[in-house]
N, CA, C and O atoms as CSV, one atom per row, in Angstrom:
chain,resi,resn,atom,element,x,y,z
A,1,UNK,N,N,12.669,-14.350,-28.944
A,1,UNK,CA,C,13.544,-13.486,-27.806
A,1,UNK,C,C,14.085,-15.282,-27.081
A,1,UNK,O,O,13.787,-16.476,-27.067
A,2,UNK,N,N,15.053,-14.263,-26.586
A,2,UNK,CA,C,15.817,-15.684,-25.032
A,2,UNK,C,C,15.745,-14.781,-24.011
A,2,UNK,O,O,15.951,-15.444,-22.995
A,3,UNK,N,N,15.559,-13.582,-23.695
A,3,UNK,CA,C,15.661,-13.131,-22.283
A,3,UNK,C,C,15.792,-11.747,-22.433
A,3,UNK,O,O,16.335,-11.195,-23.390
A,4,UNK,N,N,15.024,-10.918,-20.974
A,4,UNK,CA,C,15.622,-9.469,-21.030
A,4,UNK,C,C,16.947,-9.277,-20.899
A,4,UNK,O,O,17.524,-10.002,-20.088
A,5,UNK,N,N,17.711,-8.302,-21.630
A,5,UNK,CA,C,19.322,-8.612,-21.215
A,5,UNK,C,C,19.295,-7.775,-20.549
A,5,UNK,O,O,19.588,-8.163,-19.418
A,6,UNK,N,N,18.926,-5.873,-20.610
A,6,UNK,CA,C,19.155,-5.073,-19.437
A,6,UNK,C,C,18.251,-4.018,-19.510
A,6,UNK,O,O,17.718,-3.570,-20.526
A,7,UNK,N,N,18.132,-3.689,-18.469
A,7,UNK,CA,C,17.289,-2.321,-17.802
A,7,UNK,C,C,18.196,-1.194,-17.724
A,7,UNK,O,O,19.184,-1.075,-16.998
A,8,UNK,N,N,17.759,-0.447,-18.510
A,8,UNK,CA,C,18.734,1.060,-18.754
A,8,UNK,C,C,18.194,2.300,-17.898
A,8,UNK,O,O,17.077,2.698,-18.227
A,9,UNK,N,N,18.895,3.033,-16.744
A,9,UNK,CA,C,18.495,4.105,-15.752
A,9,UNK,C,C,19.307,5.209,-16.113
A,9,UNK,O,O,20.536,5.152,-16.148
A,10,UNK,N,N,18.609,6.250,-16.391
A,10,UNK,CA,C,19.101,7.529,-16.032
A,10,UNK,C,C,19.377,8.218,-14.991
A,10,UNK,O,O,18.452,8.783,-14.407
A,11,UNK,N,N,20.793,8.340,-14.486
A,11,UNK,CA,C,21.387,8.934,-12.936
A,11,UNK,C,C,21.537,9.939,-13.239
A,11,UNK,O,O,21.679,10.381,-14.379
A,12,UNK,N,N,21.524,10.714,-11.799
A,12,UNK,CA,C,22.155,11.587,-11.789
A,12,UNK,C,C,23.666,11.643,-11.437
A,12,UNK,O,O,24.579,12.302,-11.934
A,13,UNK,N,N,23.634,10.572,-10.230
A,13,UNK,CA,C,25.126,10.230,-9.880
A,13,UNK,C,C,25.161,8.666,-10.021
A,13,UNK,O,O,24.792,7.867,-9.160
A,14,UNK,N,N,25.637,8.391,-11.178
A,14,UNK,CA,C,26.244,7.010,-11.707
A,14,UNK,C,C,27.026,5.813,-10.660
A,14,UNK,O,O,26.697,4.659,-10.386
A,15,UNK,N,N,28.440,6.829,-10.138
A,15,UNK,CA,C,29.198,6.046,-9.172
A,15,UNK,C,C,28.394,6.010,-7.652
A,15,UNK,O,O,28.825,5.356,-6.702
A,16,UNK,N,N,27.539,6.576,-7.623
A,16,UNK,CA,C,26.622,6.590,-6.409
A,16,UNK,C,C,25.682,5.400,-6.231
A,16,UNK,O,O,25.595,4.716,-5.211
A,17,UNK,N,N,24.981,5.246,-7.378
A,17,UNK,CA,C,24.040,4.179,-7.822
A,17,UNK,C,C,24.475,2.773,-8.226
A,17,UNK,O,O,23.899,1.699,-8.050
A,18,UNK,N,N,25.623,3.052,-8.806
A,18,UNK,CA,C,26.210,1.759,-9.017
A,18,UNK,C,C,26.618,0.918,-7.918
A,18,UNK,O,O,26.446,-0.301,-7.911
A,19,UNK,N,N,27.460,1.943,-6.474
A,19,UNK,CA,C,27.935,1.487,-5.307
A,19,UNK,C,C,26.782,0.841,-4.453
A,19,UNK,O,O,27.053,-0.114,-3.725
A,20,UNK,N,N,25.281,1.423,-4.536
A,20,UNK,CA,C,24.180,1.003,-4.086
A,20,UNK,C,C,23.571,-0.042,-4.324
A,20,UNK,O,O,22.966,-0.605,-3.411
A,21,UNK,N,N,23.588,-0.732,-6.061
A,21,UNK,CA,C,23.233,-1.699,-6.283
A,21,UNK,C,C,24.123,-2.833,-6.501
A,21,UNK,O,O,23.644,-3.894,-6.900
A,22,UNK,N,N,25.771,-2.676,-6.207
A,22,UNK,CA,C,26.247,-3.612,-6.283
A,22,UNK,C,C,26.214,-3.908,-4.833
A,22,UNK,O,O,26.286,-5.118,-4.619
A,23,UNK,N,N,26.123,-3.148,-3.739
A,23,UNK,CA,C,26.351,-3.441,-2.259
A,23,UNK,C,C,25.185,-3.895,-1.307
A,23,UNK,O,O,25.477,-4.285,-0.176
A,24,UNK,N,N,23.886,-3.859,-1.718
A,24,UNK,CA,C,22.972,-3.880,-1.638
A,24,UNK,C,C,22.201,-5.354,-2.168
A,24,UNK,O,O,21.767,-6.430,-1.756
A,25,UNK,N,N,22.378,-4.572,-3.332
A,25,UNK,CA,C,21.274,-6.184,-4.399
A,25,UNK,C,C,22.690,-7.276,-5.198
A,25,UNK,O,O,22.247,-8.027,-6.067
A,26,UNK,N,N,23.419,-7.326,-5.085
A,26,UNK,CA,C,24.706,-8.046,-5.575
A,26,UNK,C,C,25.068,-8.183,-6.793
A,26,UNK,O,O,25.420,-9.263,-7.267
A,27,UNK,N,N,25.010,-6.918,-7.535
A,27,UNK,CA,C,25.186,-6.806,-9.025
A,27,UNK,C,C,26.363,-6.244,-8.672
A,27,UNK,O,O,26.726,-5.505,-7.757
A,28,UNK,N,N,27.237,-7.118,-10.245
A,28,UNK,CA,C,28.735,-6.994,-10.505
A,28,UNK,C,C,28.697,-5.913,-11.549
A,28,UNK,O,O,27.608,-5.661,-12.065
A,29,UNK,N,N,29.776,-5.241,-11.917
A,29,UNK,CA,C,30.185,-4.572,-13.450
A,29,UNK,C,C,31.270,-5.555,-13.968
A,29,UNK,O,O,32.292,-6.177,-13.678
A,30,UNK,N,N,30.057,-5.179,-15.248
A,30,UNK,CA,C,30.192,-6.583,-16.243
A,30,UNK,C,C,30.998,-5.137,-17.457
A,30,UNK,O,O,31.920,-5.572,-18.147
A,31,UNK,N,N,30.817,-4.322,-17.567
A,31,UNK,CA,C,31.520,-3.418,-18.685
A,31,UNK,C,C,31.176,-1.968,-18.608
A,31,UNK,O,O,30.196,-1.378,-18.154
A,32,UNK,N,N,32.139,-1.620,-19.115
A,32,UNK,CA,C,32.220,0.387,-19.091
A,32,UNK,C,C,32.517,0.624,-20.364
A,32,UNK,O,O,33.585,0.325,-20.898
A,33,UNK,N,N,30.980,1.518,-21.225
A,33,UNK,CA,C,31.312,2.004,-21.977
A,33,UNK,C,C,31.411,3.352,-22.079
A,33,UNK,O,O,30.566,4.143,-21.660
A,34,UNK,N,N,32.863,3.752,-22.865
A,34,UNK,CA,C,33.171,5.658,-23.162
A,34,UNK,C,C,33.565,5.677,-21.895
A,34,UNK,O,O,33.040,6.148,-20.886
A,35,UNK,N,N,34.754,4.992,-22.113
A,35,UNK,CA,C,35.494,5.251,-20.399
A,35,UNK,C,C,35.828,6.886,-20.126
A,35,UNK,O,O,36.356,7.551,-21.017
A,36,UNK,N,N,35.507,7.425,-18.936
A,36,UNK,CA,C,35.833,8.895,-18.529
A,36,UNK,C,C,34.169,9.586,-18.036
A,36,UNK,O,O,33.023,9.140,-17.986
A,37,UNK,N,N,34.738,10.700,-17.780
A,37,UNK,CA,C,33.249,11.655,-17.345
A,37,UNK,C,C,32.185,10.985,-17.820
A,37,UNK,O,O,31.294,10.742,-17.006
A,38,UNK,N,N,32.042,10.607,-18.989
A,38,UNK,CA,C,30.884,10.466,-19.782
A,38,UNK,C,C,30.313,9.146,-19.820
A,38,UNK,O,O,29.236,8.855,-20.341
A,39,UNK,N,N,31.039,8.431,-19.282
A,39,UNK,CA,C,31.291,6.801,-19.252
A,39,UNK,C,C,29.324,6.538,-18.933
A,39,UNK,O,O,28.624,7.483,-18.569
A,40,UNK,N,N,28.717,5.027,-19.178
A,40,UNK,CA,C,28.215,4.436,-18.762
A,40,UNK,C,C,28.301,3.212,-18.193
A,40,UNK,O,O,29.241,2.811,-18.879
A,41,UNK,N,N,28.089,2.428,-17.574
A,41,UNK,CA,C,28.223,1.174,-17.031
A,41,UNK,C,C,26.863,0.349,-16.803
A,41,UNK,O,O,25.757,0.558,-16.305
A,42,UNK,N,N,27.645,-0.857,-17.533
A,42,UNK,CA,C,27.124,-2.079,-17.233
A,42,UNK,C,C,26.937,-2.854,-15.787
A,42,UNK,O,O,27.942,-3.036,-15.100
A,43,UNK,N,N,25.726,-3.282,-15.357
A,43,UNK,CA,C,25.945,-4.201,-14.063
A,43,UNK,C,C,25.314,-5.088,-14.352
A,43,UNK,O,O,24.486,-4.925,-15.249
A,44,UNK,N,N,25.457,-6.496,-13.658
A,44,UNK,CA,C,25.029,-7.959,-14.089
A,44,UNK,C,C,24.554,-8.499,-12.600
A,44,UNK,O,O,25.309,-8.340,-11.641
A,45,UNK,N,N,23.409,-9.076,-12.464
A,45,UNK,CA,C,22.783,-10.002,-11.605
A,45,UNK,C,C,22.107,-11.221,-12.286
A,45,UNK,O,O,21.070,-11.203,-12.948
A,46,UNK,N,N,22.866,-12.243,-12.006
A,46,UNK,CA,C,22.161,-13.784,-12.634
A,46,UNK,C,C,21.873,-13.065,-14.196
A,46,UNK,O,O,22.472,-12.023,-14.462
A,47,UNK,N,N,21.102,-13.563,-15.018
A,47,UNK,CA,C,20.593,-13.368,-16.160
A,47,UNK,C,C,20.398,-12.276,-16.504
A,47,UNK,O,O,20.318,-12.091,-17.718
A,48,UNK,N,N,20.259,-11.248,-15.687
A,48,UNK,CA,C,20.025,-9.703,-16.358
A,48,UNK,C,C,20.958,-8.804,-15.915
A,48,UNK,O,O,21.656,-8.859,-14.902
A,49,UNK,N,N,20.888,-7.754,-16.996
A,49,UNK,CA,C,21.769,-6.358,-16.389
A,49,UNK,C,C,21.524,-5.310,-16.521
A,49,UNK,O,O,20.750,-4.974,-17.418
A,50,UNK,N,N,22.063,-4.450,-15.720
A,50,UNK,CA,C,21.258,-3.154,-15.878
A,50,UNK,C,C,22.233,-2.144,-16.240
A,50,UNK,O,O,23.374,-2.269,-15.796
A,51,UNK,N,N,21.937,-1.145,-16.995
A,51,UNK,CA,C,22.732,-0.137,-17.582
A,51,UNK,C,C,22.602,0.984,-16.690
A,51,UNK,O,O,21.545,1.031,-16.061
A,52,UNK,N,N,23.497,1.955,-16.486
A,52,UNK,CA,C,23.501,3.068,-15.800
A,52,UNK,C,C,23.962,4.291,-16.553
A,52,UNK,O,O,25.141,4.179,-16.890
A,53,UNK,N,N,23.311,5.596,-16.977
A,53,UNK,CA,C,24.117,6.615,-17.606
A,53,UNK,C,C,23.691,7.648,-16.776
A,53,UNK,O,O,22.829,7.757,-15.904
A,54,UNK,N,N,24.376,8.247,-17.189
A,54,UNK,CA,C,24.950,9.924,-15.920
A,54,UNK,C,C,24.065,10.876,-16.601
A,54,UNK,O,O,23.201,10.279,-17.244
A,55,UNK,N,N,23.963,12.545,-16.701
A,55,UNK,CA,C,23.652,13.594,-17.560
A,55,UNK,C,C,22.271,13.781,-17.012
A,55,UNK,O,O,21.550,14.686,-17.433
A,56,UNK,N,N,21.799,12.748,-15.863
A,56,UNK,CA,C,20.173,13.311,-15.561
A,56,UNK,C,C,20.202,14.559,-15.056
A,56,UNK,O,O,21.288,15.037,-14.728
A,57,UNK,N,N,19.140,15.215,-14.926
A,57,UNK,CA,C,18.875,16.446,-14.246
A,57,UNK,C,C,19.263,16.197,-12.520
A,57,UNK,O,O,18.998,15.178,-11.882
A,58,UNK,N,N,19.898,17.328,-12.044
A,58,UNK,CA,C,19.963,17.148,-10.936
A,58,UNK,C,C,18.796,17.574,-9.800
A,58,UNK,O,O,18.830,17.250,-8.613
A,59,UNK,N,N,17.961,18.220,-10.325
A,59,UNK,CA,C,16.651,18.314,-10.021
A,59,UNK,C,C,15.596,17.164,-9.910
A,59,UNK,O,O,14.780,17.064,-8.994
A,60,UNK,N,N,15.704,16.457,-10.789
A,60,UNK,CA,C,14.804,15.705,-10.723
A,60,UNK,C,C,14.987,14.014,-10.139
A,60,UNK,O,O,16.113,13.721,-9.738
A,61,UNK,N,N,14.142,13.169,-10.104
A,61,UNK,CA,C,14.179,12.223,-9.240
A,61,UNK,C,C,12.984,10.801,-9.635
A,61,UNK,O,O,11.798,10.723,-9.958
A,62,UNK,N,N,14.026,9.912,-9.402
A,62,UNK,CA,C,12.874,8.485,-10.341
A,62,UNK,C,C,11.915,8.148,-9.413
A,62,UNK,O,O,11.979,8.671,-8.300
A,63,UNK,N,N,10.876,7.223,-9.721
A,63,UNK,CA,C,10.117,7.130,-9.319
A,63,UNK,C,C,9.107,6.400,-9.963
A,63,UNK,O,O,9.182,6.449,-11.191
A,64,UNK,N,N,8.147,5.711,-9.482
A,64,UNK,CA,C,6.843,5.148,-10.043
A,64,UNK,C,C,5.839,6.519,-11.216
A,64,UNK,O,O,5.560,7.698,-10.997
A,65,UNK,N,N,5.602,5.736,-12.248
A,65,UNK,CA,C,4.960,6.452,-13.572
A,65,UNK,C,C,4.210,6.074,-13.564
A,65,UNK,O,O,4.072,4.895,-13.237
A,66,UNK,N,N,2.997,7.046,-14.016
A,66,UNK,CA,C,1.323,6.430,-14.353
A,66,UNK,C,C,1.509,5.218,-15.359
A,66,UNK,O,O,0.933,4.130,-15.345
A,67,UNK,N,N,2.435,5.683,-16.207
A,67,UNK,CA,C,2.450,4.670,-17.547
A,67,UNK,C,C,4.140,4.451,-18.013
A,67,UNK,O,O,4.818,5.297,-18.595
A,68,UNK,N,N,4.605,3.050,-17.573
A,68,UNK,CA,C,5.481,2.790,-17.790
A,68,UNK,C,C,6.097,2.337,-16.710
A,68,UNK,O,O,5.502,1.359,-16.258
A,69,UNK,N,N,7.201,2.685,-16.000
A,69,UNK,CA,C,8.011,2.413,-14.958
A,69,UNK,C,C,7.283,2.185,-13.530
A,69,UNK,O,O,7.025,3.256,-12.982
A,70,UNK,N,N,6.921,1.117,-12.855
A,70,UNK,CA,C,6.259,1.321,-11.635
A,70,UNK,C,C,7.413,1.010,-10.296
A,70,UNK,O,O,7.575,1.766,-9.338
A,71,UNK,N,N,8.147,-0.316,-10.532
A,71,UNK,CA,C,9.154,-0.622,-9.769
A,71,UNK,C,C,9.783,-1.402,-10.123
A,71,UNK,O,O,9.667,-1.533,-11.341
A,72,UNK,N,N,10.447,-2.054,-9.693
A,72,UNK,CA,C,11.672,-3.374,-9.751
A,72,UNK,C,C,11.550,-4.307,-8.806
A,72,UNK,O,O,11.597,-3.763,-7.703
A,73,UNK,N,N,11.450,-5.150,-8.751
A,73,UNK,CA,C,11.613,-6.007,-7.644
A,73,UNK,C,C,12.793,-7.212,-7.526
A,73,UNK,O,O,13.522,-7.584,-8.445
A,74,UNK,N,N,12.783,-7.567,-6.551
A,74,UNK,CA,C,14.387,-8.429,-6.022
A,74,UNK,C,C,13.825,-9.639,-5.346
A,74,UNK,O,O,13.010,-9.498,-4.434
A,75,UNK,N,N,14.282,-11.011,-5.810
A,75,UNK,CA,C,13.998,-12.243,-5.172
A,75,UNK,C,C,15.254,-11.821,-3.625
A,75,UNK,O,O,16.266,-11.134,-3.767
A,76,UNK,N,N,14.872,-12.347,-2.498
A,76,UNK,CA,C,15.688,-12.605,-1.662
A,76,UNK,C,C,15.674,-13.285,-0.664
A,76,UNK,O,O,14.687,-13.198,0.066
A,77,UNK,N,N,17.014,-14.385,-0.231
A,77,UNK,CA,C,16.732,-15.595,0.509
A,77,UNK,C,C,15.951,-15.589,1.940
A,77,UNK,O,O,15.223,-16.404,2.507
A,78,UNK,N,N,16.603,-13.871,2.362
A,78,UNK,CA,C,16.534,-13.518,3.829
A,78,UNK,C,C,15.722,-12.099,4.091
A,78,UNK,O,O,16.333,-11.240,4.726
A,79,UNK,N,N,14.780,-11.892,3.772
A,79,UNK,CA,C,13.998,-10.682,3.553
A,79,UNK,C,C,15.085,-9.497,4.937
A,79,UNK,O,O,16.017,-8.741,4.665
A,80,UNK,N,N,14.548,-9.747,6.151
A,80,UNK,CA,C,14.829,-9.691,7.300
A,80,UNK,C,C,16.190,-9.330,7.113
A,80,UNK,O,O,16.375,-8.249,7.671
A,81,UNK,N,N,17.485,-9.864,6.437
A,81,UNK,CA,C,18.492,-9.616,6.478
A,81,UNK,C,C,19.040,-8.152,5.032
A,81,UNK,O,O,20.050,-7.448,5.058
A,82,UNK,N,N,18.351,-8.161,4.380
A,82,UNK,CA,C,18.392,-7.417,3.433
A,82,UNK,C,C,17.771,-6.010,3.640
A,82,UNK,O,O,18.186,-5.040,3.004
A,83,UNK,N,N,16.526,-5.903,4.759
A,83,UNK,CA,C,16.297,-5.003,5.148
A,83,UNK,C,C,17.400,-4.468,5.944
A,83,UNK,O,O,18.209,-3.611,5.587
A,84,UNK,N,N,17.326,-5.153,7.207
A,84,UNK,CA,C,18.342,-4.856,7.803
A,84,UNK,C,C,19.986,-4.072,7.072
A,84,UNK,O,O,20.361,-2.947,7.400
A,85,UNK,N,N,20.409,-4.570,6.518
A,85,UNK,CA,C,21.535,-4.118,5.585
A,85,UNK,C,C,20.890,-2.523,5.072
A,85,UNK,O,O,21.327,-1.407,5.354
A,86,UNK,N,N,20.054,-2.790,4.476
A,86,UNK,CA,C,19.637,-1.277,4.299
A,86,UNK,C,C,18.920,0.127,5.143
A,86,UNK,O,O,18.852,1.201,4.545
A,87,UNK,N,N,18.495,0.011,6.326
A,87,UNK,CA,C,18.488,0.423,7.304
A,87,UNK,C,C,19.520,0.783,7.965
A,87,UNK,O,O,19.507,1.947,8.363
A,88,UNK,N,N,20.854,-0.159,8.331
A,88,UNK,CA,C,21.879,0.118,8.546
A,88,UNK,C,C,22.735,1.338,7.797
A,88,UNK,O,O,23.427,2.113,8.456
A,89,UNK,N,N,22.635,1.407,6.622
A,89,UNK,CA,C,23.032,2.545,5.361
A,89,UNK,C,C,21.924,3.762,5.579
A,89,UNK,O,O,22.160,4.721,4.845
A,90,UNK,N,N,20.836,3.911,6.384
A,90,UNK,CA,C,19.948,4.842,6.159
A,90,UNK,C,C,18.828,4.781,5.234
A,90,UNK,O,O,18.092,5.765,5.170
A,91,UNK,N,N,18.642,3.968,4.654
A,91,UNK,CA,C,17.874,3.914,3.791
A,91,UNK,C,C,16.258,3.591,4.581
A,91,UNK,O,O,16.230,2.556,5.247
A,92,UNK,N,N,15.039,4.368,4.530
A,92,UNK,CA,C,13.852,3.890,4.936
A,92,UNK,C,C,13.240,2.930,3.767
A,92,UNK,O,O,13.092,2.928,2.545
A,93,UNK,N,N,12.925,1.948,5.142
A,93,UNK,CA,C,11.880,0.707,4.041
A,93,UNK,C,C,10.565,0.364,4.746
A,93,UNK,O,O,10.308,0.330,5.949
A,94,UNK,N,N,9.960,0.169,3.899
A,94,UNK,CA,C,8.248,-0.040,4.447
A,94,UNK,C,C,8.361,-1.236,5.204
A,94,UNK,O,O,9.361,-1.909,5.454
A,95,UNK,N,N,6.781,-1.442,5.634
A,95,UNK,CA,C,6.528,-2.106,6.320
A,95,UNK,C,C,7.201,-3.830,5.267
A,95,UNK,O,O,7.401,-3.926,4.057
A,96,UNK,N,N,7.357,-4.812,6.270
A,96,UNK,CA,C,7.054,-6.107,5.444
A,96,UNK,C,C,5.538,-6.709,5.256
A,96,UNK,O,O,4.685,-6.779,6.141
A,97,UNK,N,N,5.428,-7.069,4.082
A,97,UNK,CA,C,4.089,-7.007,4.118
A,97,UNK,C,C,3.811,-8.810,3.722
A,97,UNK,O,O,4.302,-9.444,2.788
A,98,UNK,N,N,2.801,-9.323,4.866
A,98,UNK,CA,C,2.570,-10.981,4.400
A,98,UNK,C,C,1.501,-10.891,3.472
A,98,UNK,O,O,0.452,-10.247,3.454
A,99,UNK,N,N,2.190,-11.929,2.493
A,99,UNK,CA,C,1.390,-12.334,0.991
A,99,UNK,C,C,0.873,-13.328,1.271
A,99,UNK,O,O,0.048,-13.781,0.478
A,100,UNK,N,N,1.107,-13.900,2.259
A,100,UNK,CA,C,0.788,-15.470,2.227
A,100,UNK,C,C,-1.014,-15.854,1.828
A,100,UNK,O,O,-1.625,-16.896,1.591
A,101,UNK,N,N,-1.273,-14.856,1.889
A,101,UNK,CA,C,-2.820,-14.995,1.540
A,101,UNK,C,C,-2.537,-15.436,-0.292
A,101,UNK,O,O,-3.527,-15.984,-0.777
A,102,UNK,N,N,-1.682,-15.305,-1.002
A,102,UNK,CA,C,-1.446,-15.313,-2.165
A,102,UNK,C,C,-0.939,-16.443,-2.988
A,102,UNK,O,O,-1.361,-17.060,-3.967
A,103,UNK,N,N,0.466,-16.505,-1.990
A,103,UNK,CA,C,1.626,-17.181,-1.934
A,103,UNK,C,C,2.057,-17.209,-0.687
A,103,UNK,O,O,2.499,-16.296,0.010
A,104,UNK,N,N,1.796,-18.997,-0.325
A,104,UNK,CA,C,2.028,-19.367,1.768
A,104,UNK,C,C,3.769,-19.295,1.590
A,104,UNK,O,O,4.543,-19.875,0.828
A,105,UNK,N,N,3.935,-18.429,2.536
A,105,UNK,CA,C,5.149,-17.858,3.165
A,105,UNK,C,C,6.040,-16.855,2.550
A,105,UNK,O,O,7.250,-16.699,2.714
A,106,UNK,N,N,5.102,-16.124,1.716
A,106,UNK,CA,C,5.671,-14.794,0.170
A,106,UNK,C,C,5.597,-13.671,1.222
A,106,UNK,O,O,4.570,-13.437,1.859
A,107,UNK,N,N,6.885,-12.912,1.381
A,107,UNK,CA,C,6.584,-11.292,2.121
A,107,UNK,C,C,7.440,-10.631,1.129
A,107,UNK,O,O,8.313,-11.056,0.373
A,108,UNK,N,N,7.025,-9.662,1.311
A,108,UNK,CA,C,7.628,-8.231,0.551
A,108,UNK,C,C,7.820,-6.964,1.540
A,108,UNK,O,O,7.482,-6.665,2.685
A,109,UNK,N,N,8.473,-6.441,0.584
A,109,UNK,CA,C,8.527,-4.661,1.050
A,109,UNK,C,C,9.177,-3.658,-0.201
A,109,UNK,O,O,9.741,-3.888,-1.271
A,110,UNK,N,N,8.816,-2.548,0.472
A,110,UNK,CA,C,9.383,-1.621,-1.079
A,110,UNK,C,C,10.502,-0.235,-0.187
A,110,UNK,O,O,10.884,-0.114,0.977
A,111,UNK,N,N,10.617,0.234,-0.896
A,111,UNK,CA,C,11.851,0.932,-1.006
A,111,UNK,C,C,12.645,1.770,-1.620
A,111,UNK,O,O,13.328,1.066,-2.363
A,112,UNK,N,N,12.972,2.928,-1.751
A,112,UNK,CA,C,13.577,3.781,-3.015
A,112,UNK,C,C,14.863,3.896,-2.626
A,112,UNK,O,O,15.343,4.319,-1.574
A,113,UNK,N,N,15.514,3.335,-3.906
A,113,UNK,CA,C,17.311,3.791,-4.320
A,113,UNK,C,C,17.658,5.225,-4.219
A,113,UNK,O,O,16.851,6.148,-4.326
A,114,UNK,N,N,19.144,5.349,-3.969
A,114,UNK,CA,C,18.996,6.732,-3.719
A,114,UNK,C,C,18.579,7.824,-4.539
A,114,UNK,O,O,18.708,8.967,-4.099
A,115,UNK,N,N,18.047,7.603,-5.791
A,115,UNK,CA,C,17.746,8.614,-6.699
A,115,UNK,C,C,16.213,8.596,-7.013
A,115,UNK,O,O,15.660,9.136,-7.971
A,116,UNK,N,N,15.431,7.595,-5.639
A,116,UNK,CA,C,14.087,7.693,-5.590
A,116,UNK,C,C,13.324,6.456,-6.492
A,116,UNK,O,O,12.116,6.349,-6.281
A,117,UNK,N,N,13.736,5.817,-7.162
A,117,UNK,CA,C,13.118,4.422,-7.967
A,117,UNK,C,C,12.707,3.635,-7.199
A,117,UNK,O,O,13.546,3.153,-6.437
A,118,UNK,N,N,11.531,3.257,-7.093
A,118,UNK,CA,C,11.043,2.275,-6.145
A,118,UNK,C,C,11.390,0.789,-6.510
A,118,UNK,O,O,11.412,0.247,-7.615
A,119,UNK,N,N,11.684,0.230,-5.114
A,119,UNK,CA,C,12.240,-0.923,-5.744
A,119,UNK,C,C,11.638,-1.775,-4.517
A,119,UNK,O,O,11.598,-1.347,-3.363
A,120,UNK,N,N,11.041,-3.405,-5.044
A,120,UNK,CA,C,10.892,-4.282,-4.244
A,120,UNK,C,C,11.661,-5.355,-3.651
A,120,UNK,O,O,12.427,-6.013,-4.354
A,121,UNK,N,N,11.525,-5.576,-2.463
A,121,UNK,CA,C,12.026,-7.044,-1.854
A,121,UNK,C,C,10.920,-8.118,-1.926
A,121,UNK,O,O,9.727,-7.925,-1.692
A,122,UNK,N,N,11.493,-9.260,-2.280
A,122,UNK,CA,C,10.562,-10.742,-2.180
A,122,UNK,C,C,11.199,-11.662,-2.066
A,122,UNK,O,O,12.148,-11.995,-2.775
A,123,UNK,N,N,10.660,-12.328,-0.936
A,123,UNK,CA,C,10.972,-13.441,-0.539
A,123,UNK,C,C,9.714,-14.492,-0.644
A,123,UNK,O,O,8.586,-14.006,-0.558
A,124,UNK,N,N,9.871,-16.109,-0.852
A,124,UNK,CA,C,9.117,-16.772,-0.991
A,124,UNK,C,C,7.881,-16.786,-2.638
A,124,UNK,O,O,6.981,-17.603,-2.836
A,125,UNK,N,N,8.188,-15.891,-3.337
A,125,UNK,CA,C,7.520,-15.699,-4.437
A,125,UNK,C,C,7.564,-17.395,-5.332
A,125,UNK,O,O,8.621,-17.947,-5.640
A,126,UNK,N,N,6.496,-17.837,-5.548
A,126,UNK,CA,C,6.825,-19.194,-6.470
A,126,UNK,C,C,5.845,-18.800,-7.772
A,126,UNK,O,O,4.978,-17.947,-7.582
A,127,UNK,N,N,5.945,-19.259,-8.752
A,127,UNK,CA,C,5.231,-19.247,-10.201
A,127,UNK,C,C,3.772,-20.165,-9.543
A,127,UNK,O,O,3.638,-20.824,-8.511
A,128,UNK,N,N,2.830,-19.844,-10.663
A,128,UNK,CA,C,1.562,-20.882,-10.242
A,128,UNK,C,C,1.786,-22.020,-11.636
A,128,UNK,O,O,1.931,-21.895,-12.852
A,129,UNK,N,N,1.725,-23.015,-10.778
A,129,UNK,CA,C,1.589,-24.167,-12.285
A,129,UNK,C,C,0.200,-24.340,-12.788
A,129,UNK,O,O,-0.317,-25.065,-13.638
A,130,UNK,N,N,-0.217,-23.444,-11.985
A,130,UNK,CA,C,-1.981,-23.510,-13.142
A,130,UNK,C,C,-2.498,-22.583,-13.684
A,130,UNK,O,O,-3.716,-22.470,-13.817
A,131,UNK,N,N,-1.633,-21.749,-14.093
A,131,UNK,CA,C,-1.709,-20.208,-14.535
A,131,UNK,C,C,-2.373,-20.367,-15.932
A,131,UNK,O,O,-2.831,-19.447,-16.610
A,132,UNK,N,N,-2.351,-21.503,-16.204
A,132,UNK,CA,C,-2.850,-21.990,-17.761
A,132,UNK,C,C,-4.192,-22.421,-17.769
A,132,UNK,O,O,-4.619,-22.992,-18.772
A,133,UNK,N,N,-4.911,-22.227,-16.798
A,133,UNK,CA,C,-6.112,-22.736,-16.601
A,133,UNK,C,C,-7.117,-21.750,-16.312
A,133,UNK,O,O,-8.336,-21.910,-16.251
A,134,UNK,N,N,-6.418,-20.682,-16.139
A,134,UNK,CA,C,-6.995,-19.451,-15.519
A,134,UNK,C,C,-7.500,-18.201,-16.889
A,134,UNK,O,O,-6.813,-17.378,-17.495
A,135,UNK,N,N,-8.974,-18.542,-16.983
A,135,UNK,CA,C,-9.276,-17.652,-18.079
A,135,UNK,C,C,-8.368,-16.386,-18.374
A,135,UNK,O,O,-7.853,-15.728,-17.470
A,136,UNK,N,N,-8.200,-16.064,-19.922
A,136,UNK,CA,C,-7.687,-14.487,-19.934
A,136,UNK,C,C,-8.886,-13.225,-19.588
A,136,UNK,O,O,-8.552,-12.040,-19.586
């Protein structure tokens, strides 16, 4: 395997979800499948794509599941700026959480996209270069 190619989301409103992910998280539209009322779109951010499908039940809501999807995290360079942009558009954003006890200068916060999927912003994450020495 080379990489994760994409993550697929069922959506109530594909256009609204696409607008959110493009504006607040920097995704770019890279392909439309089945153009028209039943279209689904592929968005890209760096190496990974997100595929948005319509047709979800309007009474449904995304979010954390006991098994499977928990949340999707995004690295940002300036977490305060990202949070301010979300708040300016009316999104509720959780507190900034200081994770310096695990990784120096790392901070995170959680919020939900327009359809209730739990997202996380992270600033300052670094891989552990000694992870292989930790017992499994």
